[in-house]
C-alpha positions in Angstrom: -29.2 36.9 -1.4 -28.3 40.2 0.9 -25.3 42.1 0.8 -23.6 43.9 3.6 -21.4 46.4 1.6 -18.4 47.6 4.2 -17.3 51.0 3.1 -14.8 51.8 5.8 -13.6 54.8 7.2 -10.0 53.9 6.7 -8.0 53.5 10.1 -10.7 51.7 11.5 -9.8 48.2 11.4 -10.5 48.1 8.2 -7.3 45.6 7.5 -8.5 43.6 10.7 -11.6 43.1 9.0 -10.6 42.1 5.7 -7.9 39.5 7.0 -10.5 37.9 8.9 -12.9 37.4 6.5 -10.7 36.3 3.8 -9.1 33.7 5.8 -12.1 32.3 6.7 -13.6 32.1 3.5 -14.5 28.3 3.7 -16.0 28.5 7.2 -18.2 31.0 6.1 -19.6 29.5 3.3 -20.6 26.8 5.3 -23.1 29.0 7.5 -24.3 30.7 3.9 -21.9 33.7 3.6 -19.8 34.5 0.9 -16.4 36.8 1.2 -16.1 37.1 -2.5 -12.5 37.0 -4.8 -13.8 38.7 -8.0 -13.8 42.5 -6.8 -10.2 41.8 -5.0 -9.0 38.6 -2.6 -8.9 41.0 0.4 -9.7 44.5 -0.2 -12.6 44.8 -2.5 -10.7 48.1 -4.3 -12.5 46.5 -7.7 -15.5 48.2 -6.9 -13.9 51.7 -6.0 -11.9 51.7 -9.9 -15.4 50.0 -11.4 -17.2 53.1 -9.8 -14.4 55.8 -10.3 -14.5 58.3 -13.0 -12.3 57.9 -15.9 -9.2 60.2 -15.0 -6.5 59.6 -17.7 -4.1 60.8 -14.7 -4.7 59.0 -12.1 -2.3 56.6 -11.2 -4.4 54.0 -9.8 -6.1 53.7 -13.0 -2.7 54.0 -15.2 -1.0 51.8 -12.7 -3.8 49.3 -14.3 -3.8 50.2 -17.7 -6.9 52.1 -17.5 -5.6 55.3 -19.5 -8.9 55.9 -21.9 -12.5 55.6 -21.5 -12.5 52.7 -23.8 -10.0 50.7 -21.2 -12.2 51.6 -18.4 -15.1 50.6 -19.7 -13.4 47.3 -21.0 -12.4 47.1 -16.7 -16.0 47.4 -15.9 -17.4 45.0 -18.2 -14.6 42.4 -16.9 -16.2 43.6 -13.4 -19.5 43.0 -14.2 -19.0 39.5 -16.0 -16.6 38.5 -13.1 -19.0 39.4 -10.3 -21.9 37.4 -12.2 -20.2 34.5 -12.7 -19.3 34.7 -8.5 -22.6 35.4 -7.8 -24.1 32.4 -9.9 -21.8 29.9 -8.3 -22.6 31.5 -4.8 -26.5 31.2 -5.3 -25.8 27.2 -6.3 -23.6 26.7 -3.2 -27.1 28.0 -0.8 -25.1 31.4 0.1 -28.0 33.6 1.6 -25.5 36.8 2.3 -22.6 38.5 0.6 -20.3 40.9 2.6 -17.7 43.2 0.7 -15.5 45.4 2.0 -13.7 48.3 0.9 -12.4 51.7 3.1 -11.9 52.8 -0.2 -15.2 53.6 -1.1 -15.1 55.7 1.9 -12.0 57.9 0.6 -12.6 57.5 -3.1 -16.7 57.5 -4.0 -18.5 60.7 -2.6 -20.4 61.8 -5.9 -23.7 61.0 -6.4 -22.4 59.9 -10.0 -19.6 57.5 -8.9 -22.5 56.1 -6.2 -25.0 55.7 -8.9 -22.6 53.7 -11.2 -21.9 51.6 -7.9 -25.6 50.8 -7.3 -26.1 49.9 -10.8 -23.5 47.3 -10.4 -24.7 45.4 -7.4 -28.8 46.4 -6.9 -29.6 44.1 -9.7 -28.3 40.7 -8.1 -29.2 41.5 -4.6 -32.5 41.6 -3.0 -31.4 44.0 -0.1 -28.1 46.1 0.2 -26.9 47.3 3.9 -23.9 49.6 3.6 -22.1 50.0 6.8 -19.9 52.8 7.5 -17.6 53.0 10.3 -17.4 56.6 12.0 -14.7 57.9 14.2 -14.0 61.8 15.5 -12.5 63.5 12.7 -9.4 64.2 15.0 -8.5 60.8 15.7 -9.0 59.4 12.3 -6.6 62.0 10.9 -4.2 61.2 13.6 -4.2 57.4 13.2 -4.1 58.0 9.6 -0.9 59.4 9.9 0.3 56.0 10.2 -0.7 55.4 6.6 1.1 58.9 5.2 4.6 57.8 6.2 3.8 54.1 4.9 3.2 55.8 1.5 6.5 57.8 1.6 5.1 61.1 2.4 6.1 63.4 5.4 3.8 63.9 8.9 4.0 67.3 9.7 2.0 70.3 11.1 1.2 71.8 7.9 -0.3 68.4 6.4 -2.1 67.8 9.3 -3.8 71.3 9.4 -4.1 71.8 5.8 -7.2 73.5 4.2 -8.4 70.3 3.2 -8.6 69.0 6.8 -11.8 70.6 7.3 -15.5 70.2 6.3 -14.8 71.0 2.5 -13.6 67.4 2.1 -16.2 64.9 1.7 -13.6 62.7 3.5 -13.8 64.6 7.0 -17.2 65.9 6.4 -19.4 62.7 7.4 -22.8 64.8 7.1 -22.3 65.7 2.7 -20.6 62.3 2.6 -23.7 60.4 4.6 -26.4 62.4 2.5 -24.4 61.1 -1.3 -24.8 57.9 -0.1 -28.5 58.3 1.3 -29.6 59.5 -2.1 -28.4 56.5 -3.9 -28.9 53.5 -1.3 -31.6 55.1 0.9 -31.2 56.7 4.6 -32.9 53.3 5.4 -30.0 51.4 3.8 -27.7 53.3 5.5 -26.2 52.3 9.0 -23.5 54.4 10.8 -21.6 52.4 13.5 -19.9 54.6 16.2 -16.2 53.9 16.3 -16.5 55.3 20.1 -19.1 53.0 21.2 -18.1 50.0 18.8 -14.5 50.2 18.3 -14.3 46.2 16.9 -15.7 46.5 13.5 -15.1 42.8 12.8 -17.1 41.5 15.7 -19.6 44.0 15.1 -20.3 42.5 11.4 -19.7 39.0 13.0 -22.7 39.5 15.2 -24.8 41.3 12.4 -24.3 38.6 10.2 -25.1 35.7 13.0 -21.5 34.0 12.3 -21.0 31.2 14.2 -17.2 31.7 15.3 -16.6 28.8 17.4 -15.3 26.8 14.9 -13.4 29.6 13.6 -9.9 31.5 14.5 -10.2 34.3 16.5 -9.6 37.7 15.4 -6.5 39.3 14.9 -5.7 43.0 14.8 -3.9 44.1 12.5 -2.0 47.4 10.4 -2.2 49.4 14.1 -0.7 52.8 14.4 2.8 53.5 14.2 4.5 54.7 17.2 5.6 58.2 16.7 9.4 57.4 16.7 9.0 55.7 13.4 7.4 58.5 12.3 10.2 60.8 12.8 12.8 58.3 11.5 10.7 58.4 8.2 10.8 62.0 8.3 14.1 62.0 8.2 15.0 59.8 6.1 12.1 61.2 3.2 13.6 64.8 4.1 17.4 62.9 3.5 16.2 61.9 0.1 14.6 64.9 -0.7 17.7 66.9 -0.3 20.3 64.6 -2.0 17.5 64.3 -5.1 17.8 61.0 -4.4 13.7 60.9 -5.3 11.1 58.6 -3.1 13.2 56.7 -0.2 12.6 52.9 -0.3 10.6 51.0 2.3 11.7 51.4 5.7 10.4 48.7 7.5 8.0 50.7 9.8 5.7 48.5 11.4 8.6 46.0 12.5 9.4 49.0 14.7 7.6 48.2 17.9 6.5 51.1 20.2 3.8 51.9 21.9 3.6 55.7 22.2 1.0 57.1 19.2 1.4 60.5 17.9 -0.2 63.0 19.8 -0.9 66.8 18.6 -1.5 68.4 21.7 -4.9 68.6 22.8 -5.0 72.7 21.9 -4.2 71.4 18.4 -6.4 68.7 18.3 -9.6 70.4 19.9 -9.3 73.3 17.6 -8.6 71.1 14.3 -11.7 69.2 15.8 -13.9 72.3 16.1 -13.8 72.4 12.4 -16.6 69.9 12.1 -18.4 70.6 15.0 -21.1 71.8 12.5 -21.4 68.9 10.1 -21.3 66.7 13.0 -24.0 68.3 14.8 -26.2 68.3 11.4 -25.4 64.7 10.9 -26.0 63.7 14.5 -29.5 65.7 14.4 -31.1 63.8 11.6 -29.7 60.3 12.5 -30.6 58.4 14.9 -27.7 55.9 14.8 -25.1 58.2 15.9 -24.6 61.2 18.6 -22.3 64.4 18.8 -20.8 63.2 21.3 -19.8 59.8 19.8 -18.1 61.9 17.0 -16.2 63.9 19.7 -12.5 62.7 20.6 -11.9 61.5 24.2 -10.1 64.3 25.2 -8.6 62.3 28.1 -6.7 60.0 25.4 -4.8 63.4 24.1 -2.0 64.3 26.1 -1.8 68.0 27.0 1.7 68.5 25.5 2.0 66.7 22.2 5.0 65.0 20.4 4.4 66.7 16.9 7.1 68.9 17.3 10.0 66.2 17.8 8.1 64.1 14.8 9.0 67.0 12.8 12.1 68.2 14.6 15.1 68.9 11.8 17.1 65.8 11.6 21.1 66.8 11.5 22.3 63.9 9.9 19.3 63.1 7.4 21.2 62.6 4.4 23.9 60.5 5.9 20.5 58.1 7.3 19.5 58.6 3.3 22.7 57.4 2.2 22.9 54.4 4.3 18.9 53.6 4.0 19.8 53.8 -0.3 22.8 51.3 0.2 21.2 48.6 1.8 18.1 49.2 -0.1 20.2 48.8 -3.0 21.8 45.5 -2.0 18.9 44.1 -0.6 17.3 44.9 -4.6 20.5 43.3 -5.9 20.1 39.8 -4.5 16.7 39.7 -5.0 17.4 40.5 -8.8 20.2 37.9 -8.9 18.0 35.0 -7.4 15.4 35.9 -9.9 17.9 36.1 -13.0 19.0 32.3 -11.1 15.2 31.2 -11.2 15.3 31.9 -14.8 18.2 30.3 -15.6 16.7 27.1 -13.8 13.3 27.1 -15.8 15.6 27.9 -19.1 17.2 24.8 -18.6 14.3 22.5 -17.4 12.1 24.1 -20.2 9.7 25.5 -17.8 8.5 28.3 -19.6 5.9 29.9 -17.6 8.4 30.1 -14.9 10.7 31.7 -17.1 8.4 34.3 -18.0 7.5 34.9 -14.2 11.4 35.2 -13.7 11.6 37.6 -16.6 9.1 39.9 -15.4 10.2 39.8 -11.7 13.9 40.6 -12.5 12.5 43.2 -14.8 10.5 45.0 -11.9 13.1 45.0 -9.3 15.8 46.0 -12.4 13.5 49.2 -12.8 13.3 49.2 -8.6 17.2 49.8 -8.7 17.1 52.3 -11.5 15.1 54.6 -9.1 17.6 54.0 -6.3 20.7 54.9 -8.8 22.4 51.6 -9.4 21.8 50.3 -13.1 22.4 46.9 -14.0 22.1 46.8 -17.8 26.3 45.5 -17.7 25.2 42.7 -15.9 22.1 41.8 -18.0 23.9 41.3 -21.1 26.8 39.3 -18.9 24.0 37.1 -17.1 21.5 36.7 -19.7 23.2 35.6 -22.7 21.7 32.0 -22.6 17.9 32.5 -21.1 17.4 36.6 -21.8 16.0 36.4 -18.2 16.1 40.3 -17.4 15.4 41.3 -20.7 13.1 44.4 -21.8 
């Protein structure tokens, strides 16, 4: 069997690709192609966790219960077992090709030791592995990634966008160093660099690359688009207000529901200044690779406004604390309703004797109770009164 391993980068249509392939598993299987579930249902992030070094303080590991080398090895052992089992079933079904995708392999797996660990996991199972890396000009990646910064509850501002790490010192932006490390493990001939400027639709590209017949499959629908600058400005204001009031991290702001068409603009001069940081590494990469050119790693400057809107996005909001208080109250009310719903679900499950549903309701109620605590609203008193019969939310 062959493997097409798509490793990003972020903000190049990765979510669209993962959504389409995961939604069409059955139709793809009929054509001998497997989009597996053992590494992850949509995003095959389990590959990144497997390859990543054990760092006890790393939240992405601790959130999975990985707090030691032994925990991580247990995770890796289970991953190897699950992957081998799914591959065996896939071979029985006559699949000839697998495709796996996670942009986290670009953002987190750059060290040769990590890449070797991933290769050791995959190589025994596949006769050929082709790694696909979708590259866009660095400043365009930076601007597009600002949307994810806001979604993650962080500030979008000049200081962050122009920090020292946005330079060739980072393997996230230094494509030449990153590609060199992956070439050293998988082989230069097994890496395919796909230039975003010439081929923006990575899903369509992979469909063509794998010779997929889409006549009986639904069309590709773009998801996870960049946020409008006004949504970024609102997020900044709310985050600032929460910080000023000492309220911790702001709740989700439904940013993706805020329709808009005016993307973040740094201003052409600043954008060109930032892109110049990568001229040297882009030159080196394009000179030694035949699948990408320096021009394809250079932004289309006609798409960058002469005067940007970054100053407006990071401008102080005079009523940021008031907006923060409104958002906290709405988040509290929303979480409280969800908590009450889980309590009701648990009571019903207790009455009907459905212990699995009761346990699920307990876990959900406990999670929302923690969310309410973070928002400054305790439900301890309500818990005691509400759970005398079912113990739904007890810790």
